[in-house]
KETORVO-973753 format. One line per field, with one value per residue (C-alpha): residue in three letters; x negated, y, z negated. Coordinates in Angstrom, 1 decimal. Layout:
<sites>
residuo: [ALA/...]
u: [X/...]
v: [Y/...]
w: [Z/...]
</sites>
This chain:
<sites>
residuo: [MET/GLY/ILE/ASP/ALA/THR/ARG/LYS/TRP/ALA/ALA/GLU/GLY/PHE/THR/ARG/PRO/TRP/PRO/LYS/GLU/ILE/VAL/MET/ASP/THR/VAL/THR/LYS/SER/ARG/ILE/ASP/ALA/ILE/TRP/LYS/ASN/LEU/GLY/LEU/ASP]
u: [82.5/83.3/86.0/87.4/89.1/88.8/92.5/94.6/95.8/99.2/98.2/95.3/99.0/99.2/102.7/103.4/103.4/100.4/99.6/99.0/95.8/94.6/94.3/92.6/93.8/92.8/91.7/90.0/88.1/87.3/86.0/84.0/82.7/80.8/79.1/77.8/76.7/74.4/73.3/72.1/74.7/76.5]
v: [-28.7/-30.9/-29.9/-33.0/-31.2/-34.2/-35.2/-37.9/-40.8/-42.3/-45.4/-43.4/-42.1/-39.2/-39.0/-35.0/-32.9/-31.8/-27.5/-25.4/-24.0/-20.8/-18.0/-14.6/-11.7/-9.3/-7.4/-9.0/-10.9/-7.8/-6.4/-10.0/-9.7/-6.2/-7.6/-10.5/-8.3/-6.0/-9.6/-11.2/-13.4/-12.3]
w: [35.3/38.0/40.7/42.2/45.9/47.9/48.9/47.4/48.9/47.9/46.9/44.1/42.7/44.2/45.5/45.3/49.1/49.4/49.6/51.6/52.5/51.1/53.2/52.9/53.6/56.4/53.4/51.1/54.0/55.3/51.9/51.6/55.2/53.8/50.7/52.7/55.3/52.3/50.7/53.7/54.6/57.9]
</sites>
């Protein structure tokens, strides 16, 4: 499966407003940071 996450231009037929960027909450970010450290990805 492929997902095209590129931003489209009005000339390409995209006329709706672009949604806001998703931001992780601090609790989730802390949990993920801890998991990454355990995996050696910090």
